[in-house]
C-alpha positions as CSV (number, residue, x, y, z in Angstrom):
1,X,-7.1,-48.2,-13.0
2,X,-3.9,-49.3,-14.7
3,X,-1.9,-52.2,-13.1
4,X,1.0,-54.5,-14.0
5,X,-0.8,-57.8,-14.3
6,X,0.4,-61.4,-14.0
7,X,-2.1,-63.4,-16.1
8,X,0.0,-66.5,-16.3
9,X,2.8,-67.6,-14.0
10,X,6.2,-67.1,-15.5
11,X,9.1,-64.7,-16.0
12,X,8.8,-60.9,-15.8
13,X,8.6,-60.6,-19.5
14,X,5.1,-62.2,-19.4
15,X,3.7,-59.4,-17.3
16,X,1.5,-56.9,-19.0
17,X,0.1,-53.5,-18.2
18,X,-3.7,-53.4,-18.4
19,X,-6.9,-52.1,-16.9
20,X,-8.0,-53.6,-13.6
21,X,-11.1,-52.9,-11.5
22,X,-10.5,-50.1,-8.9
23,X,-10.1,-51.7,-5.4
24,X,-12.9,-51.2,-2.8
25,X,-11.9,-51.1,0.8
26,X,-13.1,-53.8,3.2
27,X,-14.2,-52.9,6.7
28,X,-10.6,-52.9,8.0
29,X,-8.9,-51.7,4.8
30,X,-7.8,-48.5,3.2
31,X,-7.4,-47.8,-0.6
32,X,-4.0,-46.2,-1.3
33,X,-3.1,-44.3,-4.4
34,X,0.3,-45.7,-5.0
35,X,3.0,-43.1,-5.7
36,X,6.0,-45.5,-5.4
37,X,6.4,-49.3,-4.9
38,X,9.6,-51.0,-4.0
39,X,10.7,-54.1,-5.9
40,X,11.7,-57.0,-3.6
41,X,13.0,-60.5,-4.2
42,X,9.6,-62.1,-3.3
43,X,8.1,-60.3,-6.3
44,X,10.3,-62.4,-8.5
45,X,9.0,-65.6,-6.9
46,X,5.3,-64.8,-6.6
47,X,5.0,-64.2,-10.4
48,X,6.5,-67.7,-11.0
49,X,4.2,-69.4,-8.4
50,X,7.3,-70.1,-6.2
51,X,6.3,-68.1,-3.1
52,X,4.4,-69.1,0.0
53,X,1.6,-66.7,-1.0
54,X,-0.5,-68.0,-4.0
55,X,-2.8,-65.2,-5.3
56,X,-5.4,-66.1,-7.8
57,X,-4.8,-65.0,-11.4
58,X,-4.8,-62.3,-12.7
59,X,-3.0,-60.3,-10.0
60,X,-0.5,-57.5,-9.7
61,X,2.8,-58.2,-7.8
62,X,4.3,-55.7,-5.4
63,X,4.3,-56.0,-1.6
64,X,5.6,-52.7,-0.4
65,X,4.5,-49.2,-1.4
66,X,4.0,-45.6,-0.3
67,X,1.1,-43.3,-1.3
68,X,-1.9,-41.3,-0.2
69,X,-5.1,-42.8,1.3
70,X,-8.1,-42.3,-1.0
71,X,-10.8,-44.2,1.0
72,X,-11.2,-46.2,4.2
73,X,-13.4,-49.0,5.4
74,X,-16.2,-48.7,7.9
75,X,-14.1,-49.8,10.9
76,X,-11.0,-47.7,10.1
77,X,-10.7,-44.7,12.5
78,X,-6.9,-44.1,13.0
79,X,-6.2,-43.0,9.4
80,X,-8.2,-41.0,6.9
81,X,-8.2,-39.9,3.2
82,X,-5.3,-37.6,2.4
83,X,-2.9,-39.3,4.9
84,X,0.5,-40.3,3.4
85,X,1.3,-43.8,4.4
86,X,3.7,-46.8,3.8
87,X,1.7,-50.0,3.1
88,X,2.5,-53.7,3.0
89,X,0.2,-55.7,0.7
90,X,1.7,-59.1,-0.1
91,X,0.9,-58.3,-3.7
92,X,-1.0,-55.7,-5.7
93,X,1.2,-52.6,-5.2
94,X,2.4,-52.4,-8.8
95,X,-0.8,-50.6,-9.7
96,X,-2.2,-47.1,-9.5
97,X,-4.2,-48.1,-6.4
98,X,-4.2,-50.9,-3.9
99,X,-6.3,-52.0,-1.0
100,X,-4.2,-52.6,2.2
101,X,-5.0,-53.7,5.7
102,X,-5.3,-50.4,7.5
103,X,-4.0,-51.9,10.8
104,X,-0.6,-52.4,9.1
105,X,-0.2,-49.0,7.6
106,X,2.7,-46.8,8.8
107,X,2.3,-43.0,8.7
108,X,5.0,-41.4,6.5
109,X,7.3,-39.2,8.6
110,X,7.4,-35.5,7.6
111,X,10.0,-34.7,5.0
112,X,10.2,-38.3,3.6
113,X,9.6,-38.7,-0.1
114,X,7.5,-41.4,-1.6
115,X,10.4,-43.2,-3.4
116,X,12.6,-43.4,-0.3
117,X,9.6,-44.5,1.8
118,X,8.7,-47.3,-0.6
119,X,12.3,-48.6,-0.7
120,X,13.1,-48.5,3.0
121,X,11.0,-50.5,5.5
122,X,11.1,-54.1,4.1
123,X,14.8,-54.2,3.6
124,X,15.9,-52.3,6.7
125,X,13.4,-54.0,9.0
126,X,14.5,-57.4,7.8
127,X,18.1,-56.6,8.4
128,X,17.5,-55.0,11.8
129,X,15.4,-58.0,13.0
130,X,18.1,-60.3,11.7
131,X,21.1,-58.5,13.3
132,X,19.6,-57.1,16.5
133,X,17.1,-59.7,17.4
134,X,18.1,-63.0,15.8
135,X,21.9,-62.7,15.9
136,X,22.2,-60.3,18.9
137,X,25.1,-58.7,17.1
138,X,27.5,-56.9,19.5
139,X,29.8,-54.0,19.2
140,X,33.3,-55.1,18.2
141,X,32.1,-58.3,16.5
142,X,32.8,-59.1,12.9
143,X,29.8,-59.3,10.5
144,X,30.1,-60.8,7.0
145,X,27.4,-59.8,4.5
146,X,26.9,-61.9,1.4
147,X,25.2,-60.3,-1.6
148,X,26.2,-57.1,0.1
149,X,25.3,-54.7,-2.7
150,X,21.6,-55.7,-2.9
151,X,18.8,-54.0,-1.0
152,X,19.0,-56.1,2.2
153,X,22.8,-56.3,1.9
154,X,23.4,-52.6,2.0
155,X,20.8,-52.3,4.8
156,X,22.8,-54.9,6.8
157,X,26.1,-53.1,6.2
158,X,24.6,-49.8,7.5
159,X,22.8,-51.4,10.5
160,X,25.9,-53.5,11.3
161,X,28.0,-50.3,11.5
162,X,25.3,-48.5,13.6
163,X,25.5,-51.4,16.1
164,X,29.2,-51.1,16.3
165,X,30.3,-54.1,14.3
166,X,33.3,-54.5,11.9
167,X,31.6,-55.2,8.5
168,X,33.1,-57.3,5.7
169,X,31.0,-57.0,2.5
170,X,31.1,-59.8,-0.1
171,X,29.8,-59.3,-3.7
172,X,30.5,-60.3,-7.3
173,X,32.2,-57.3,-8.9
174,X,34.4,-54.3,-8.1
175,X,31.6,-51.9,-9.0
176,X,29.2,-53.6,-6.4
177,X,31.9,-53.6,-3.8
178,X,32.5,-49.8,-4.3
179,X,28.9,-49.2,-3.5
180,X,29.3,-51.3,-0.3
181,X,32.3,-49.2,0.7
182,X,30.2,-46.0,0.2
183,X,27.7,-47.4,2.6
184,X,30.3,-48.2,5.3
185,X,31.9,-51.6,4.7
186,X,35.3,-51.9,6.4
187,X,36.6,-54.6,4.2
188,X,35.4,-56.3,0.9
189,X,35.6,-59.6,-0.8
190,X,35.0,-60.2,-4.5
191,X,33.8,-63.8,-4.4
192,X,34.0,-64.0,-8.2
193,X,37.8,-63.8,-8.1
194,X,38.7,-64.6,-4.4
195,X,38.1,-67.7,-2.3
196,X,35.4,-66.7,0.2
197,X,36.4,-69.0,3.0
198,X,40.1,-68.1,2.7
199,X,39.6,-64.4,2.6
200,X,37.2,-64.3,5.6
201,X,39.8,-66.2,7.6
202,X,42.6,-63.8,6.4
203,X,40.5,-60.7,7.2
204,X,39.6,-62.0,10.7
205,X,43.1,-63.1,11.7
206,X,42.0,-66.8,11.6
207,X,39.2,-66.3,14.0
208,X,36.3,-66.3,11.5
209,X,33.1,-64.4,11.3
210,X,31.0,-63.8,14.4
211,X,27.9,-63.3,12.3
212,X,27.2,-64.2,8.6
213,X,24.2,-62.5,6.9
214,X,23.2,-64.7,3.9
215,X,20.4,-63.6,1.5
216,X,22.1,-65.5,-1.4
217,X,22.2,-69.2,-0.8
218,X,24.0,-71.6,-3.2
219,X,27.6,-72.6,-2.9
220,X,28.6,-69.4,-0.9
221,X,26.5,-70.5,2.1
222,X,28.7,-73.5,3.0
223,X,31.9,-71.6,2.3
224,X,30.8,-68.9,4.7
225,X,29.6,-71.3,7.3
226,X,33.0,-73.0,7.2
227,X,34.6,-69.7,8.1
228,X,32.5,-69.1,11.2
229,X,34.0,-68.2,14.5
230,X,33.2,-70.2,17.7
231,X,29.7,-69.4,18.9
232,X,29.0,-67.7,15.6
233,X,25.5,-67.1,14.2
234,X,24.7,-67.8,10.6
235,X,21.6,-65.9,9.4
236,X,19.4,-67.5,6.7
237,X,17.7,-64.6,5.0
238,X,16.9,-65.9,1.5
239,X,18.0,-67.6,-1.7
240,X,18.6,-65.0,-4.4
241,X,21.0,-67.5,-6.1
242,X,17.9,-69.7,-6.7
243,X,19.5,-72.7,-5.0
244,X,18.7,-73.7,-1.4
245,X,21.9,-75.1,-0.1
246,X,22.2,-78.5,1.7
247,X,24.3,-77.7,4.7
248,X,26.4,-80.5,6.4
249,X,25.1,-80.1,10.0
250,X,28.4,-81.4,11.4
251,X,29.8,-77.9,10.7
252,X,27.4,-76.4,13.2
253,X,28.5,-79.0,15.8
254,X,32.2,-78.5,15.2
255,X,32.0,-74.7,15.4
256,X,29.5,-74.5,18.2
257,X,27.6,-72.1,16.0
258,X,23.9,-71.4,15.4
259,X,22.1,-71.5,12.1
260,X,19.2,-69.0,12.5
261,X,16.2,-68.4,10.3
262,X,15.0,-64.9,9.6
263,X,11.4,-64.3,8.4
264,X,10.6,-60.7,9.0
265,X,7.0,-60.9,7.5
266,X,5.9,-63.4,10.1
267,X,7.8,-61.6,12.9
268,X,5.9,-58.4,12.1
269,X,2.6,-60.3,12.3
270,X,3.4,-62.4,15.4
271,X,5.2,-59.7,17.4
272,X,3.7,-56.4,16.1
273,X,4.8,-54.3,19.2
274,X,8.4,-55.5,18.9
275,X,8.3,-54.7,15.2
276,X,6.9,-51.2,15.9
277,X,9.8,-50.6,18.3
278,X,12.2,-51.6,15.6
279,X,10.6,-49.3,13.1
280,X,10.8,-46.3,15.5
281,X,14.6,-47.0,15.8
282,X,15.1,-47.3,12.1
283,X,13.1,-44.2,11.2
284,X,15.1,-42.3,13.8
285,X,18.3,-43.4,12.2
286,X,16.9,-42.5,8.8
287,X,16.0,-39.1,10.0
288,X,19.5,-38.4,11.5
289,X,21.3,-39.7,8.4
290,X,22.7,-42.9,10.0
291,X,20.9,-44.8,7.3
292,X,21.0,-43.8,3.6
293,X,18.9,-46.0,1.3
294,X,20.4,-46.5,-2.1
295,X,17.8,-46.3,-4.9
296,X,19.3,-47.5,-8.2
297,X,16.5,-46.2,-10.4
298,X,12.7,-45.6,-10.8
299,X,10.6,-47.2,-13.4
300,X,7.1,-46.7,-14.8
301,X,4.5,-49.5,-14.9
302,X,5.5,-50.1,-18.6
303,X,9.1,-50.4,-17.5
304,X,8.4,-52.6,-14.5
305,X,9.1,-56.0,-16.1
306,X,12.6,-54.7,-16.9
307,X,13.1,-53.6,-13.3
308,X,12.0,-57.0,-11.9
309,X,14.3,-58.7,-14.4
310,X,17.3,-56.6,-13.2
311,X,16.6,-57.7,-9.6
312,X,16.0,-61.3,-10.6
313,X,19.4,-61.4,-12.4
314,X,21.1,-59.7,-9.4
315,X,22.2,-56.7,-11.5
316,X,20.9,-54.1,-9.0
317,X,22.8,-52.4,-6.3
318,X,20.3,-51.2,-3.7
319,X,16.6,-50.9,-4.6
320,X,14.6,-50.3,-7.7
321,X,11.2,-48.6,-7.4
322,X,8.1,-48.6,-9.5
323,X,6.2,-45.2,-9.9
324,X,2.7,-46.2,-11.1
325,X,1.5,-42.6,-11.6
326,X,4.1,-41.9,-14.2
327,X,3.1,-42.3,-17.9
């Protein structure tokens, strides 16, 4: 089969498309023919050997995909060849086929296309777990979303609105902020030209943000934390900026606020039944149009390094998706 291969750790431009042995399912695995695979921020880290998972070289990146089961292992009874599924692999999905733990497969709902399925679960499940579970976001509260035009950012805007919050979206350009408004943002902040802390205070009448959703890191984290409301919750999602901020902890003391870590991958493993309940809610909202995933573009395996580079450089609004069956 063809696969996008990481033979040496480095930037996306070092990735190559080549032949790789077809996967064989283990006892609890299923081999999935990949029709679409979402590009996520961890993909930019794993190819540089900067992620918590350390696959052996050579490997294919890609942790989220949708496709059709081709074969199953001896112990797999609940899915069968021909079933359409969403799969989470850690890595390996930027290929024509991938072996996945069958116990973690999600049946694709009727009427859902492969591209949308491959771009939905990781971003929306992360944001729902963050806002509903970790922050306990309440109707009428104010949510500030940093990096708001990215995949998890747009998901956070839509979920925040679905939960009844007032949403302030912060991003780095007028074009990105227009996408945020299209997905429901009530107010916007261009933090390339406006002072983040000052604008949050202005837009909240001096109260500050009840919840901050931060997938960016860097200097914006401290500025947002300084604009928290009393008993606010600051959600640590990730560090797309590339810089892990060093936060003065006296800010948490002075504001009586909480700094809360969000790691959906471990949550899904440790609390699978709670995660399943979350997914049912999200898929219901997707089906009724409450959630509208934004796919910026689809790319073949040959074009995949460019797609990863766009995400790495934060030039993508929403998600980009690899379609390995395309020439």
